[in-house]
TIDOTOR-901974 format. One record per residue (C-alpha): residue number from 1; x, y, z. Coordinates in steps of 0.25 Angstrom, whole numbers, padded with zeros to 4 digits, always signed. Layout:
N
+-----+-------+-------+-------+
:   i :     X :     Y :     Z :
+-----+-------+-------+-------+
: NUM :     X :     Y :     Z :
...
+-----+-------+-------+-------+
***
This chain:
321
+-----+-------+-------+-------+
:   i :     X :     Y :     Z :
+-----+-------+-------+-------+
:   1 : -0025 : -0060 : +0029 :
:   2 : -0014 : -0047 : +0027 :
:   3 : -0022 : -0032 : +0028 :
:   4 : -0012 : -0021 : +0026 :
:   5 : -0018 : -0006 : +0025 :
:   6 : -0007 : +0006 : +0024 :
:   7 : +0004 : -0001 : +0029 :
:   8 : +0018 : +0008 : +0029 :
:   9 : +0032 : +0006 : +0033 :
:  10 : +0041 : +0017 : +0036 :
:  11 : +0057 : +0015 : +0038 :
:  12 : +0065 : +0028 : +0044 :
:  13 : +0075 : +0031 : +0034 :
:  14 : +0085 : +0042 : +0030 :
:  15 : +0088 : +0052 : +0018 :
:  16 : +0100 : +0059 : +0022 :
:  17 : +0099 : +0063 : +0033 :
:  18 : +0084 : +0066 : +0032 :
:  19 : +0075 : +0052 : +0042 :
:  20 : +0064 : +0047 : +0032 :
:  21 : +0054 : +0037 : +0032 :
:  22 : +0055 : +0025 : +0020 :
:  23 : +0041 : +0023 : +0019 :
:  24 : +0044 : +0006 : +0014 :
:  25 : +0028 : +0004 : +0015 :
:  26 : +0018 : +0013 : +0011 :
:  27 : +0003 : +0011 : +0014 :
:  28 : +0001 : -0005 : +0009 :
:  29 : -0011 : -0009 : +0009 :
:  30 : -0013 : -0024 : +0005 :
:  31 : -0023 : -0036 : +0009 :
:  32 : -0018 : -0051 : +0008 :
:  33 : -0031 : -0061 : +0010 :
:  34 : -0029 : -0074 : +0016 :
:  35 : -0025 : -0086 : +0006 :
:  36 : -0019 : -0078 : -0003 :
:  37 : -0002 : -0078 : -0009 :
:  38 : -0002 : -0062 : -0011 :
:  39 : +0011 : -0058 : -0017 :
:  40 : +0019 : -0045 : -0013 :
:  41 : +0029 : -0038 : -0023 :
:  42 : +0038 : -0024 : -0023 :
:  43 : +0050 : -0021 : -0028 :
:  44 : +0061 : -0019 : -0016 :
:  45 : +0059 : -0006 : -0008 :
:  46 : +0044 : -0008 : -0011 :
:  47 : +0040 : -0012 : +0004 :
:  48 : +0037 : -0026 : +0000 :
:  49 : +0047 : -0030 : +0011 :
:  50 : +0042 : -0022 : +0021 :
:  51 : +0027 : -0024 : +0018 :
:  52 : +0030 : -0039 : +0021 :
:  53 : +0040 : -0037 : +0034 :
:  54 : +0027 : -0029 : +0040 :
:  55 : +0016 : -0038 : +0036 :
:  56 : +0024 : -0050 : +0043 :
:  57 : +0028 : -0040 : +0055 :
:  58 : +0041 : -0037 : +0051 :
:  59 : +0041 : -0022 : +0053 :
:  60 : +0029 : -0014 : +0058 :
:  61 : +0024 : -0006 : +0050 :
:  62 : +0025 : +0008 : +0051 :
:  63 : +0010 : +0011 : +0047 :
:  64 : -0003 : +0005 : +0042 :
:  65 : -0010 : -0010 : +0047 :
:  66 : -0006 : -0023 : +0042 :
:  67 : -0014 : -0036 : +0046 :
:  68 : -0009 : -0050 : +0044 :
:  69 : -0015 : -0062 : +0047 :
:  70 : -0027 : -0054 : +0055 :
:  71 : -0016 : -0047 : +0063 :
:  72 : -0010 : -0034 : +0063 :
:  73 : +0005 : -0031 : +0060 :
:  74 : +0008 : -0023 : +0068 :
:  75 : -0001 : -0025 : +0080 :
:  76 : +0002 : -0040 : +0082 :
:  77 : +0012 : -0043 : +0073 :
:  78 : +0015 : -0055 : +0082 :
:  79 : +0002 : -0061 : +0080 :
:  80 : +0005 : -0058 : +0063 :
:  81 : +0019 : -0066 : +0063 :
:  82 : +0011 : -0077 : +0070 :
:  83 : +0001 : -0078 : +0059 :
:  84 : +0011 : -0077 : +0047 :
:  85 : +0022 : -0086 : +0040 :
:  86 : +0035 : -0077 : +0036 :
:  87 : +0043 : -0083 : +0024 :
:  88 : +0054 : -0072 : +0024 :
:  89 : +0062 : -0071 : +0011 :
:  90 : +0075 : -0074 : +0018 :
:  91 : +0070 : -0085 : +0026 :
:  92 : +0070 : -0090 : +0040 :
:  93 : +0076 : -0104 : +0040 :
:  94 : +0090 : -0106 : +0048 :
:  95 : +0101 : -0111 : +0038 :
:  96 : +0104 : -0122 : +0049 :
:  97 : +0091 : -0126 : +0056 :
:  98 : +0084 : -0137 : +0051 :
:  99 : +0073 : -0135 : +0043 :
: 100 : +0062 : -0140 : +0051 :
: 101 : +0066 : -0136 : +0064 :
: 102 : +0066 : -0124 : +0058 :
: 103 : +0053 : -0123 : +0054 :
: 104 : +0047 : -0130 : +0066 :
: 105 : +0055 : -0121 : +0076 :
: 106 : +0047 : -0107 : +0067 :
: 107 : +0035 : -0114 : +0070 :
: 108 : +0038 : -0116 : +0084 :
: 109 : +0042 : -0099 : +0084 :
: 110 : +0026 : -0097 : +0079 :
: 111 : +0021 : -0106 : +0093 :
: 112 : +0018 : -0119 : +0085 :
: 113 : +0023 : -0130 : +0092 :
: 114 : +0033 : -0139 : +0090 :
: 115 : +0025 : -0150 : +0085 :
: 116 : +0017 : -0142 : +0078 :
: 117 : +0027 : -0134 : +0070 :
: 118 : +0035 : -0148 : +0068 :
: 119 : +0022 : -0154 : +0061 :
: 120 : +0018 : -0140 : +0052 :
: 121 : +0033 : -0142 : +0048 :
: 122 : +0032 : -0155 : +0045 :
: 123 : +0020 : -0151 : +0034 :
: 124 : +0027 : -0138 : +0029 :
: 125 : +0039 : -0146 : +0025 :
: 126 : +0032 : -0157 : +0018 :
: 127 : +0022 : -0145 : +0010 :
: 128 : +0034 : -0137 : +0007 :
: 129 : +0042 : -0148 : +0001 :
: 130 : +0053 : -0148 : +0013 :
: 131 : +0052 : -0165 : +0018 :
: 132 : +0064 : -0170 : +0021 :
: 133 : +0071 : -0156 : +0025 :
: 134 : +0067 : -0156 : +0039 :
: 135 : +0080 : -0158 : +0045 :
: 136 : +0088 : -0150 : +0033 :
: 137 : +0094 : -0136 : +0036 :
: 138 : +0089 : -0123 : +0029 :
: 139 : +0103 : -0123 : +0023 :
: 140 : +0104 : -0134 : +0016 :
: 141 : +0092 : -0131 : +0009 :
: 142 : +0087 : -0127 : -0005 :
: 143 : +0083 : -0113 : -0006 :
: 144 : +0068 : -0119 : -0008 :
: 145 : +0068 : -0128 : +0002 :
: 146 : +0072 : -0115 : +0011 :
: 147 : +0061 : -0106 : +0007 :
: 148 : +0052 : -0119 : +0009 :
: 149 : +0056 : -0119 : +0023 :
: 150 : +0054 : -0106 : +0026 :
: 151 : +0041 : -0108 : +0023 :
: 152 : +0039 : -0117 : +0031 :
: 153 : +0044 : -0109 : +0042 :
: 154 : +0033 : -0099 : +0037 :
: 155 : +0023 : -0108 : +0039 :
: 156 : +0024 : -0117 : +0051 :
: 157 : +0016 : -0110 : +0060 :
: 158 : +0004 : -0110 : +0048 :
: 159 : +0002 : -0094 : +0045 :
: 160 : -0009 : -0091 : +0036 :
: 161 : -0001 : -0079 : +0032 :
: 162 : +0013 : -0082 : +0024 :
: 163 : +0022 : -0073 : +0020 :
: 164 : +0034 : -0078 : +0009 :
: 165 : +0043 : -0066 : +0006 :
: 166 : +0049 : -0071 : -0007 :
: 167 : +0048 : -0086 : -0003 :
: 168 : +0055 : -0090 : -0017 :
: 169 : +0068 : -0080 : -0019 :
: 170 : +0078 : -0086 : -0023 :
: 171 : +0071 : -0100 : -0028 :
: 172 : +0074 : -0107 : -0040 :
: 173 : +0061 : -0108 : -0048 :
: 174 : +0059 : -0122 : -0043 :
: 175 : +0059 : -0121 : -0029 :
: 176 : +0052 : -0107 : -0031 :
: 177 : +0040 : -0114 : -0039 :
: 178 : +0038 : -0125 : -0027 :
: 179 : +0039 : -0111 : -0018 :
: 180 : +0027 : -0107 : -0025 :
: 181 : +0020 : -0121 : -0024 :
: 182 : +0020 : -0119 : -0008 :
: 183 : +0016 : -0105 : -0007 :
: 184 : +0005 : -0108 : -0015 :
: 185 : +0003 : -0121 : -0005 :
: 186 : +0002 : -0110 : +0006 :
: 187 : -0012 : -0103 : +0001 :
: 188 : -0018 : -0116 : -0004 :
: 189 : -0013 : -0125 : +0005 :
: 190 : -0013 : -0119 : +0019 :
: 191 : -0023 : -0107 : +0015 :
: 192 : -0011 : -0096 : +0017 :
: 193 : -0010 : -0081 : +0012 :
: 194 : +0004 : -0079 : +0007 :
: 195 : +0012 : -0064 : +0006 :
: 196 : +0022 : -0066 : -0004 :
: 197 : +0033 : -0059 : -0009 :
: 198 : +0041 : -0061 : -0020 :
: 199 : +0051 : -0056 : -0030 :
: 200 : +0046 : -0066 : -0041 :
: 201 : +0033 : -0062 : -0048 :
: 202 : +0031 : -0076 : -0056 :
: 203 : +0031 : -0079 : -0040 :
: 204 : +0020 : -0069 : -0037 :
: 205 : +0012 : -0071 : -0050 :
: 206 : +0012 : -0087 : -0048 :
: 207 : +0008 : -0085 : -0032 :
: 208 : +0000 : -0075 : -0029 :
: 209 : -0014 : -0072 : -0027 :
: 210 : -0012 : -0057 : -0027 :
: 211 : +0002 : -0047 : -0030 :
: 212 : +0004 : -0035 : -0021 :
: 213 : +0015 : -0024 : -0026 :
: 214 : +0022 : -0016 : -0016 :
: 215 : +0031 : -0003 : -0021 :
: 216 : +0037 : +0009 : -0016 :
: 217 : +0029 : +0003 : -0003 :
: 218 : +0015 : +0002 : -0009 :
: 219 : +0006 : -0010 : -0016 :
: 220 : +0006 : -0006 : -0029 :
: 221 : -0001 : -0017 : -0034 :
: 222 : -0011 : -0029 : -0029 :
: 223 : -0017 : -0039 : -0036 :
: 224 : -0018 : -0053 : -0043 :
: 225 : -0005 : -0055 : -0052 :
: 226 : -0015 : -0058 : -0064 :
: 227 : -0021 : -0044 : -0060 :
: 228 : -0010 : -0037 : -0060 :
: 229 : -0005 : -0042 : -0071 :
: 230 : -0016 : -0037 : -0080 :
: 231 : -0012 : -0023 : -0074 :
: 232 : +0001 : -0023 : -0084 :
: 233 : -0005 : -0015 : -0096 :
: 234 : -0005 : -0027 : -0106 :
: 235 : +0005 : -0037 : -0111 :
: 236 : +0017 : -0036 : -0115 :
: 237 : +0021 : -0037 : -0131 :
: 238 : +0034 : -0039 : -0134 :
: 239 : +0039 : -0039 : -0150 :
: 240 : +0054 : -0043 : -0156 :
: 241 : +0055 : -0039 : -0169 :
: 242 : +0067 : -0043 : -0179 :
: 243 : +0070 : -0029 : -0184 :
: 244 : +0075 : -0016 : -0177 :
: 245 : +0065 : -0010 : -0189 :
: 246 : +0054 : -0016 : -0185 :
: 247 : +0055 : -0012 : -0170 :
: 248 : +0044 : +0001 : -0173 :
: 249 : +0034 : -0005 : -0181 :
: 250 : +0033 : -0016 : -0169 :
: 251 : +0033 : -0005 : -0160 :
: 252 : +0022 : +0003 : -0166 :
: 253 : +0015 : -0011 : -0168 :
: 254 : +0015 : -0014 : -0153 :
: 255 : +0012 : +0000 : -0151 :
: 256 : -0002 : -0001 : -0158 :
: 257 : -0007 : -0015 : -0150 :
: 258 : -0010 : -0008 : -0140 :
: 259 : -0015 : +0007 : -0134 :
: 260 : -0006 : +0006 : -0122 :
: 261 : +0006 : -0001 : -0130 :
: 262 : +0018 : +0005 : -0129 :
: 263 : +0030 : -0003 : -0135 :
: 264 : +0045 : -0003 : -0129 :
: 265 : +0056 : -0008 : -0138 :
: 266 : +0068 : -0014 : -0134 :
: 267 : +0076 : -0018 : -0147 :
: 268 : +0069 : -0027 : -0156 :
: 269 : +0058 : -0030 : -0145 :
: 270 : +0047 : -0019 : -0142 :
: 271 : +0035 : -0022 : -0132 :
: 272 : +0022 : -0016 : -0126 :
: 273 : +0011 : -0018 : -0118 :
: 274 : -0002 : -0021 : -0125 :
: 275 : -0014 : -0023 : -0117 :
: 276 : -0024 : -0035 : -0122 :
: 277 : -0013 : -0039 : -0131 :
: 278 : -0020 : -0054 : -0137 :
: 279 : -0029 : -0046 : -0144 :
: 280 : -0018 : -0035 : -0149 :
: 281 : -0007 : -0047 : -0154 :
: 282 : -0013 : -0051 : -0166 :
: 283 : -0016 : -0035 : -0170 :
: 284 : +0001 : -0034 : -0166 :
: 285 : +0004 : -0044 : -0172 :
: 286 : -0004 : -0042 : -0187 :
: 287 : +0003 : -0026 : -0184 :
: 288 : +0017 : -0030 : -0183 :
: 289 : +0015 : -0039 : -0196 :
: 290 : +0011 : -0027 : -0203 :
: 291 : +0023 : -0018 : -0199 :
: 292 : +0030 : -0029 : -0204 :
: 293 : +0038 : -0031 : -0191 :
: 294 : +0042 : -0044 : -0188 :
: 295 : +0044 : -0049 : -0176 :
: 296 : +0054 : -0058 : -0169 :
: 297 : +0043 : -0062 : -0156 :
: 298 : +0032 : -0056 : -0151 :
: 299 : +0029 : -0059 : -0136 :
: 300 : +0016 : -0056 : -0127 :
: 301 : +0018 : -0057 : -0111 :
: 302 : +0008 : -0055 : -0101 :
: 303 : +0010 : -0045 : -0090 :
: 304 : +0019 : -0051 : -0079 :
: 305 : +0019 : -0047 : -0062 :
: 306 : +0032 : -0042 : -0067 :
: 307 : +0026 : -0031 : -0075 :
: 308 : +0015 : -0028 : -0065 :
: 309 : +0027 : -0026 : -0055 :
: 310 : +0035 : -0017 : -0065 :
: 311 : +0021 : -0009 : -0068 :
: 312 : +0018 : -0005 : -0052 :
: 313 : +0032 : -0005 : -0047 :
: 314 : +0038 : +0000 : -0060 :
: 315 : +0051 : -0010 : -0059 :
: 316 : +0051 : -0025 : -0059 :
: 317 : +0051 : -0034 : -0047 :
: 318 : +0062 : -0042 : -0054 :
: 319 : +0072 : -0031 : -0055 :
: 320 : +0068 : -0029 : -0040 :
: 321 : +0070 : -0043 : -0035 :
+-----+-------+-------+-------+
***
């Protein structure tokens, strides 16, 4: 559904008086198969938005090749636009328009007849829990309702590839969870392929079959969420001791628990990543007891996507959101 080879985008800029080129996207290769939900993650300035804008024909690539929904983005951008649905982060509804009319007009812009667009819009209003809002103006809707209306506009021409740019930004937890169900329904109920950008790592973990991470204009990670988490070196073990005098002994026991363990001490809390900690935990507890360490708490955490992001980019996505 999406095939990208060597995609590059440079922008002219100045460094003092000297003219230079800023390489925002630097030889990106990626592939998205039909029926996948793929998450596209990256820090601000990493090239994520520029790549998305090239794939949706909003800007032209400097070099490389991108085929989207069977059409080359540089040679036939109009055919790409006809074949995809795009829901922007900022939304595309007018505050004073009536919701139903907005969706119908959007469908007609894609060449759908008014009768077919109206029928399709009514179906989408029912599926996206927008019943009773046909005559409502978007400015009088909740945030969740407006985002679902944006998605209806992106789907009214029945695309098989949908680009969702930060679809749940600003929504409350319940509205986000409801929208997750609708995004999954795009694939399971309509057979659509979804290319999703998000700053919520729990969202990417819950929805995506695969995750692509871009940093400094290059793809630095690409795999399933579970496979990416397995690449992080071990589970995080955190010990909380009751007295400052026991910190050194607790750190020594934690260091001995795994060959690559490198304890980090912060006050009375000692932490380290340990591979295969499930088999090593009983021995660790015995070693702590033998050393006379009295624990106020012990916690084991499996790697998260935030740990993956920190590992491959050197910073947390949440810090950048």
